[in-house]
C-alpha positions in Angstrom: -0.3 -0.1 0.0 1.2 3.9 -0.7 0.7 5.1 2.8 1.6 9.0 3.7 2.3 9.8 7.4 2.4 13.2 8.3 4.6 13.7 11.2 6.7 11.1 9.8 9.7 12.5 11.6 8.6 12.9 15.5 8.8 10.2 17.5 5.5 8.2 17.2 5.4 8.7 13.4 9.1 7.6 12.6 8.7 4.4 14.4 5.5 4.0 12.3 7.2 4.6 9.0 9.6 2.1 10.3 6.9 -0.3 11.0 5.3 0.4 7.4 8.4 -0.1 5.7 9.5 -3.1 7.5 6.2 -4.7 6.3 7.1 -3.9 2.4 5.2 -0.9 2.1 5.9 2.5 0.3 5.9 5.4 2.6 5.7 9.3 1.8 6.5 11.0 5.0 5.3 14.9 5.9 6.5 16.8 8.4 7.7 20.6 8.7 10.6 19.8 11.4 9.1 22.2 13.9 9.9 19.3 16.2 10.6 16.5 14.0 14.0 15.4 13.3 15.6 15.2 9.7 17.6 12.7 11.0 15.0 10.5 11.5 14.0 10.6 7.9 17.7 10.0 6.8 17.6 6.8 9.2 14.6 5.6 7.6 15.8 6.5 4.1 18.8 4.3 4.7 16.7 1.5 6.0 14.5 1.4 2.5 15.8 4.4 -0.1 13.3 3.1 -2.8 10.2 3.0 -0.7 10.6 5.9 1.9 10.9 9.4 1.4 10.5 12.3 3.5 8.9 15.7 2.3 9.9 19.2 4.4 6.3 20.8 4.4 3.3 21.3 6.6 0.1 19.9 6.7 -1.7 23.2 6.5 -0.4 23.5 2.8 -3.2 22.5 0.8 -1.3 22.7 -2.5 1.3 20.5 -1.3 -1.3 17.9 0.4 -3.1 17.3 -2.3 -0.7 16.9 -4.8 1.4 14.6 -2.9 -1.9 12.4 -2.1 -2.3 12.5 -6.0 0.8 12.0 -7.4 1.9 9.6 -5.0 -1.3 7.5 -5.7 -2.0 7.4 -1.7 -4.2 5.0 -0.3 -4.4 5.7 3.3 -3.1 8.3 5.6 -1.7 8.1 9.0 -2.0 11.5 10.3 0.4 12.3 13.3 1.4 15.7 12.9 0.3 18.1 15.8 1.5 19.8 18.9 1.3 17.6 21.8 2.3 19.5 24.9 -0.6 19.8 27.4 0.9 22.1 29.2 1.8 24.4 26.3 -1.7 24.1 25.1 -3.1 25.9 28.1 -0.7 29.1 27.6 -1.0 29.0 23.7 -4.3 27.6 22.8 -4.4 29.5 19.4 -1.5 27.6 18.6 -3.2 24.3 18.9 -6.3 25.0 17.3 -4.7 26.2 14.4 -2.4 23.7 14.2 -3.8 20.5 15.4 -7.7 21.4 14.0 -6.5 23.7 11.1 -4.3 20.9 10.0 -6.6 18.5 9.9 -9.0 20.3 8.0 -6.7 20.7 5.1 -5.9 17.2 5.3 -9.6 15.8 5.2 -10.5 18.6 2.3 -7.1 17.4 0.5 -8.3 13.3 0.8 -12.2 14.4 0.0 -10.8 16.2 -3.1 -8.6 13.6 -4.3 -10.4 10.4 -3.0 -8.5 9.0 -0.5 -10.3 6.7 1.2 -8.6 5.7 4.7 -7.6 7.9 7.7 -5.8 6.4 10.7 -6.1 9.5 13.3 -3.2 10.0 16.1 -5.8 11.1 19.0 -5.1 10.5 23.0 -6.8 9.6 26.2 -6.5 13.0 26.9 -10.1 13.2 25.4 -11.0 11.7 28.4 -10.3 14.3 30.5 -10.3 13.3 34.0 -12.7 10.3 34.3 -14.3 9.4 37.7 -12.7 6.4 39.2 -15.1 4.2 38.7 -14.3 4.2 35.4 -10.9 3.2 35.2 -9.7 1.5 33.2 -11.0 3.6 30.9 -13.2 2.1 28.0 -13.8 3.6 25.0 -17.6 4.7 25.9 -16.4 6.6 28.7 -17.4 10.6 28.3 -15.1 13.0 26.3 -14.8 15.4 28.4 -11.0 16.9 27.9 -9.3 19.7 30.2 -6.8 20.9 27.7 -7.0 22.7 24.7 -4.7 20.1 23.7 -7.5 17.4 24.7 -10.3 19.2 23.0 -7.9 20.0 19.4 -7.6 16.3 19.5 -11.5 15.6 20.2 -12.7 18.1 17.4 -10.3 16.3 15.0 -12.6 12.7 16.0 -15.4 15.4 15.6 -14.2 16.2 11.8 -13.9 12.8 11.0 -17.0 11.5 12.3 -18.6 14.5 10.1 -17.1 13.9 6.8 -17.8 10.1 7.4 -21.4 11.0 7.1 -21.2 13.1 4.5 -19.0 10.8 2.2 -21.7 8.3 3.2 -24.6 10.4 2.0 -22.7 11.2 -1.1 -21.6 7.0 -1.9 -18.1 8.2 -1.7 -16.5 5.2 0.5 -14.6 6.8 3.4 -13.6 5.0 6.6 -11.5 6.3 9.5 -9.8 4.9 13.0 -9.2 7.2 15.7 -6.4 5.8 18.4 -6.8 6.8 21.5 -3.3 6.0 23.3 -1.9 6.6 26.7 2.0 7.0 27.9 4.0 5.9 24.8 7.0 5.1 25.9 10.1 3.4 24.7 12.8 3.0 21.6 12.9 1.2 19.0 13.9 -2.5 19.9 17.1 -2.4 17.2 18.3 1.2 18.1 17.7 2.8 15.1 15.3 5.4 16.2 14.2 7.0 19.7 12.7 9.9 21.7 14.4 13.2 21.2 11.5 16.3 22.6 13.0 19.7 23.1 11.6 20.2 26.1 11.3 16.8 27.2 8.5 16.2 29.9 8.0 12.2 29.3 8.4 10.9 32.7 11.0 8.2 30.9 12.8 9.9 29.0 13.4 12.7 31.9 14.4 9.5 34.3 16.8 8.5 32.1 18.6 12.2 32.0 18.8 11.7 35.3 21.1 8.8 35.1 23.1 10.6 31.9 23.8 13.1 34.0 21.8 15.9 32.1 19.7 16.6 35.2 20.9 16.4 38.8 17.1 15.0 40.0 14.1 13.8 39.0 10.8 15.5 40.8 8.1 13.4 41.8 4.7 15.4 41.6 2.5 14.1 44.7 3.6 11.1 47.2 0.0 11.0 48.9 -2.3 9.3 46.3 -4.6 6.3 47.2 -2.2 4.1 45.3 -0.1 1.6 46.7 3.3 3.7 46.8 1.2 6.8 46.8 2.7 8.4 43.6 0.5 8.3 40.3 -0.2 5.4 38.4 0.1 5.2 34.8 -0.4 3.2 31.7 2.5 2.6 29.6 2.7 1.2 26.1 5.7 0.7 24.2 6.2 2.6 21.0 6.9 -0.2 18.6 3.5 -1.7 19.8 1.7 1.2 19.0 3.4 1.7 15.4 2.4 -2.0 15.0 -1.5 -1.2 16.5 -1.9 1.8 13.4 -0.8 -0.5 11.0 -3.8 -2.7 11.8 -6.1 -0.5 12.0 -5.0 0.8 8.4 -5.4 -2.2 6.7 -9.0 -3.1 8.8 -10.6 -0.3 7.8 -13.5 -0.9 5.2 -13.9 2.2 3.2 -17.2 0.6 1.6 -18.8 0.2 4.9 -17.5 4.0 6.4 -16.3 2.0 9.3 -15.7 4.7 12.0 -13.8 3.2 15.1 -11.8 4.4 18.3 -9.6 2.3 20.3 -7.4 2.9 23.1 -4.1 1.6 23.0 -2.3 0.4 26.4 -1.5 -2.2 28.0 -4.6 -2.3 30.5 -3.0 -1.7 33.7 -0.1 0.7 35.1 3.1 1.4 36.6 3.5 4.0 39.5 6.2 7.2 39.3 8.0 5.2 42.0 7.6 1.7 39.8 9.2 3.7 36.8 12.2 5.4 39.1 13.0 1.7 40.3 13.2 0.2 36.8 15.3 3.1 35.6 17.5 2.0 38.4 17.8 -1.7 37.7 18.6 -0.9 34.0 20.7 1.9 34.2 22.5 1.0 37.6 22.3 4.8 38.3 21.1 6.4 42.2 19.0 8.5 40.3 18.0 11.3 42.7 14.6 11.7 43.6 13.0 15.4 45.0 9.5 15.4 46.8 7.3 18.5 45.3 3.4 19.1 46.1 0.9 17.6 43.8 0.4 19.5 40.7 -3.2 20.5 39.8 -5.3 17.9 37.5 -3.5 14.9 38.0 -5.4 11.9 38.6 -4.5 9.0 40.9 -4.9 6.3 38.0 -5.0 6.6 34.3 -5.1 3.3 32.5 -7.3 1.8 29.5 -9.8 -1.2 29.0 -7.9 -2.7 25.7 -11.0 -5.2 25.4 -12.3 -3.3 22.4 -8.9 -2.9 20.7 -8.3 -6.7 21.4 -11.6 -8.0 20.3 -12.0 -5.7 17.1 -8.5 -5.0 16.1 -6.1 -8.0 17.4 -4.3 -5.7 19.2 -2.2 -7.6 22.1 0.4 -5.4 23.8 3.5 -8.0 23.2 6.5 -5.4 25.7 4.6 -5.0 28.3 7.3 -5.4 31.0 8.3 -2.5 32.5 12.2 -3.2 32.8 11.9 -3.8 28.8 10.3 -0.5 28.2 12.9 1.3 29.7 15.9 -1.1 28.6 14.6 0.0 24.9 14.9 3.7 25.9 17.9 3.6 27.8 19.8 1.6 24.7 19.3 4.4 22.5 19.9 7.4 25.1 23.0 6.2 26.4 24.3 6.3 22.7 22.8 9.3 21.7 23.1 11.6 24.6 22.5 14.8 22.6 19.5 12.9 20.9 19.4 12.9 17.1 22.2 15.5 17.3 24.7 13.2 18.9 27.9 11.9 16.6 27.5 8.4 17.6 24.4 8.2 15.9 
């Protein structure tokens, strides 16, 4: 299949491109490199130079997007391109609506104009907001009440897809989509080829590993008095390669003739606490990883993890990498050989 991947030089997008290439597909990656990395595109091109190309451009460029869809005979789109910091979205909501919602609008209009019939959308568990305790583990039927502009921008993206699906059905123009609501993505490519490189870095596992590398003096723990076994927050960590595999499964499951509309939670169905993550990193790296206790952050629920039954039954998705030490080890393998991220001379 000829597949367009937006946000292809980012963390999850690059791993998804790798999975597509390893499965033998033709991939066009689109990324404006605002937070993506040209080096990730180079690594992917070296992997399959005849089946991958990274196009540097913006999802909001309607002429570019439409020409890529038409000229490359694209059969399906996996859409990752978006801004994705919850805190930043609170400070800069306009940017999040402009890029996340506006970019989705341009993409869907271009797909509709060209007749591309399959879209897999990188959504988020942030669309659920802060579910009540009785709805954890979180099912896809949980009310979607996002509490940040980021979460709202992802929910609006899901609404846009549904509306296009309804309009396509009325016009008898085949179209199908899947909204992939995933939880805490973690780890790096098991073969060490691709990694996680954010600026700023806010994800727990990379932050902890930066302490092990000496790039930070300590890790801050926000809240130690939650109603959990060790008093720290529990989150669901899904390995990035499992996540990529799920996106491929979704793309090939979609039946445009039936106007499929799917939403799947992607997680492991259980969670690990902040202290458990730090202890795993200590085991894997052999470093002490000092901690500093801080007050709770506003809006941090005690537990957030997914109900994975729908994805297992409908998509056949069962995470293969669920051991916390293995998840951390895959990240450590990349971080210790790329201490400056993709800019590292040792890559």
